[in-house]
VOGU-3710 file (C-alpha; in Angstrom, 3 decimals, decimal comma):
1> mptsfiaqdi> 33,709/-40,433/19,183  31,898/-37,459/21,336  33,157/-37,279/24,941  30,052/-39,243/26,373  27,462/-41,963/25,583  24,915/-39,139/26,420  26,127/-36,760/23,894  26,356/-39,492/21,174  22,558/-40,428/21,921  21,504/-36,542/21,642
11> maehllshna> 23,704/-36,214/18,189  22,117/-39,058/16,719  18,703/-38,464/17,491  18,872/-34,898/16,110  20,100/-36,298/12,882  17,519/-38,762/12,836  14,468/-36,906/14,175  15,368/-34,026/11,715  15,914/-36,160/9,033  19,355/-34,994/8,246
21> ivflkdkpmr> 19,889/-38,923/7,729  17,106/-40,939/6,009  17,181/-44,747/5,269  15,564/-45,339/1,990  15,185/-48,938/2,644  14,124/-50,719/-0,718  14,653/-47,560/-2,799  18,430/-46,786/-2,880  19,651/-43,954/-4,816  22,569/-43,011/-6,714
31> lrsglvtpiy> 24,941/-40,540/-5,208  26,914/-37,934/-7,690  30,286/-40,347/-7,165  27,994/-43,131/-8,518  27,694/-45,153/-5,237  24,296/-46,685/-4,718  23,199/-46,200/-1,236  20,280/-46,897/1,181  21,127/-44,051/3,034  20,662/-40,708/2,387
41> vdnrilpsyp> 22,604/-37,862/4,266  21,886/-34,126/4,207  22,934/-32,150/7,307  22,509/-28,976/5,316  18,890/-29,102/6,834  20,494/-28,804/10,597  20,781/-24,816/10,364  16,932/-24,913/9,948  16,537/-26,313/13,644  18,455/-23,828/15,683
51> eawrdivetm> 18,372/-25,867/18,963  19,665/-28,998/17,468  22,331/-27,319/15,481  23,512/-25,248/18,418  24,009/-28,676/20,390  25,749/-30,198/17,215  28,310/-27,337/16,696  28,916/-27,283/20,445  29,439/-30,693/20,615  32,001/-30,286/17,474
61> asrivelkld> 33,827/-27,500/19,393  34,114/-29,568/22,354  35,747/-32,709/20,350  37,712/-30,854/18,808  39,339/-29,137/21,881  39,482/-32,437/23,092  41,299/-33,952/20,159  43,816/-31,039/20,431  43,923/-30,299/17,114  46,227/-27,583/16,116
71> fdviagvega> 44,927/-25,107/13,362  44,955/-21,481/12,716  41,949/-21,220/10,271  38,996/-23,423/9,474  37,902/-23,965/6,098  34,409/-24,927/4,780  33,810/-26,725/1,418  31,659/-24,800/-0,607  28,084/-25,994/-0,010  27,361/-28,047/2,950
81> gtshgaalay> 30,493/-27,645/4,652  30,145/-23,623/4,438  27,502/-23,205/7,264  28,696/-25,794/9,811  32,479/-24,326/9,559  31,482/-21,010/9,871  29,186/-21,458/12,577  32,347/-23,534/14,565  35,212/-21,014/13,613  32,948/-18,117/15,162
91> rlgvpfvtvr> 32,319/-20,367/18,394  36,091/-21,239/18,388  37,220/-17,658/17,584  39,118/-18,355/14,566  39,243/-17,091/10,852  37,022/-18,751/8,339  37,650/-19,363/4,791  35,785/-20,916/1,956  36,835/-23,163/-0,414  34,783/-22,611/-3,643
101> ratksygnls> 34,077/-25,454/-5,985  35,321/-23,493/-9,284  37,407/-20,527/-9,581  36,015/-17,177/-9,240  35,282/-14,850/-12,715  36,136/-11,833/-11,498  38,782/-10,456/-8,571  41,566/-12,373/-7,703  40,293/-15,161/-9,590  40,875/-17,773/-6,704
111> ridgidvkgk> 38,968/-20,451/-5,243  39,542/-19,240/-1,737  37,243/-16,706/0,021  38,680/-15,351/2,837  42,379/-14,367/4,256  45,665/-15,447/2,765  46,328/-19,370/4,134  49,659/-19,338/3,127  52,025/-20,638/5,882  48,819/-21,558/8,220
121> kvliiedhls> 47,465/-24,560/9,321  43,938/-25,103/8,369  41,000/-27,687/9,456  38,640/-28,557/6,729  35,225/-28,836/7,881  32,728/-30,744/6,027  28,922/-31,766/6,870  29,664/-35,435/5,804  32,323/-37,685/4,144  31,430/-40,627/1,668
131> tglslldaak> 34,014/-40,655/-0,929  35,597/-37,711/0,081  36,572/-36,347/-3,200  35,327/-32,852/-2,867  37,556/-32,563/0,600  40,428/-33,639/-0,989  40,072/-31,323/-3,996  39,552/-28,587/-1,497  42,822/-29,737/0,405  44,374/-29,789/-2,930
141> vlreagaive> 43,435/-26,065/-3,377  44,738/-24,983/0,100  47,997/-26,664/-0,358  48,770/-24,910/-3,550  47,921/-21,784/-1,940  50,707/-22,402/0,645  48,215/-23,939/3,663  49,265/-26,718/5,832  46,686/-29,322/5,671  46,738/-32,476/7,968
151> acfaitnfdm> 42,973/-32,931/9,381  39,389/-32,697/8,529  36,404/-32,889/10,577  32,767/-34,190/9,762  29,510/-34,374/11,306  29,170/-37,936/10,024  31,169/-40,283/8,103  30,499/-43,543/6,562  33,906/-44,770/7,396  34,359/-46,567/3,735
161> petmrnfekh> 37,526/-48,095/3,649  38,331/-46,720/0,387  37,874/-43,553/1,343  40,022/-43,663/4,279  42,754/-45,513/2,546  42,733/-42,473/0,041  43,013/-40,000/2,946  46,101/-41,606/3,909  47,534/-41,414/0,858  47,041/-37,648/0,899
171> hitayqllpf> 48,396/-37,272/4,691  44,963/-36,360/5,827  43,132/-37,504/9,235  39,588/-37,618/9,217  37,696/-37,015/12,589  33,848/-37,138/13,055  31,062/-36,078/15,514  30,083/-39,788/16,073  30,503/-43,298/14,527  27,579/-43,995/11,635
181> afivekaekl> 27,058/-47,268/13,306  26,020/-45,764/16,494  23,276/-43,777/14,408  22,133/-47,199/12,979  22,090/-48,632/16,337  19,754/-45,693/17,519  17,772/-45,612/14,431  16,638/-49,201/15,394  16,137/-48,478/18,862  13,600/-45,517/17,827
191> glidanekeq> 11,658/-47,593/15,188  13,040/-46,128/12,295  14,231/-49,410/11,075  13,810/-52,748/11,924  16,244/-55,521/12,515  16,450/-57,122/8,908  16,910/-53,336/7,724  19,569/-52,747/10,027  21,358/-55,810/8,733  21,027/-54,602/4,942
201> idawldtpwt> 22,294/-51,368/6,011  25,210/-52,469/7,888  25,828/-55,029/4,624  26,181/-51,964/2,748  28,500/-50,140/5,353  31,057/-53,157/5,031  30,925/-53,410/1,178  29,256/-49,961/-0,195  30,752/-50,325/-3,757  29,087/-54,269/-4,646
211> waaerglfaq> 25,999/-53,942/-2,257  23,663/-52,983/-4,831  24,980/-55,324/-7,711  24,909/-58,142/-5,061  21,413/-57,859/-4,682  20,231/-57,217/-7,971  19,218/-53,307/-6,935  18,642/-50,131/-8,950  18,743/-46,676/-7,688  15,295/-45,318/-7,787
221> asen> 16,846/-41,547/-7,560  19,903/-39,779/-8,117  21,253/-37,034/-5,946  21,102/-33,724/-7,846
//
């Protein structure tokens, strides 16, 4: 968690007020992983709101320092993790690399843009963790290049049990800016969801893979 309740509250309000987190209520969507969810997270929108983004990057930096995470390089997963990771590396004064989703078709044909990471401790930054598969793929690429990868940090995390077990299996500890349950509570306080909708969302967070089938719900849209 962040260092204070006030910091949590400010971060949650930023995410909700700028639609980085949207509750789909009775119109769930299907993520690329196949997971059907009543929550859509798009933290890629945050750089469009400089004041909010600055607060989030500063709080991430403070939290990482507080956790005493040991790393030489920050890596961003191509896509949503790149902007946040680059801003954080700039703020902390450490090198930054990008892990591509596919190998370059030119030059050194690498999936890593930036310095040689061999022998270096790398902290992976993501905007959000659900299944965590893209991050684990990035960790594999970095390790194959000789990097030491033991931790990752995300703005938000669904804290899905299967995801956390998979991270433990691959010896990676996941950290996040604030608990997702706190964001849900803040959404109710702001009137974005009511008590019944909060109950449904809490149920999804407990059993994400079976939630839709148990309720006979079908995805109304798919992530692209």
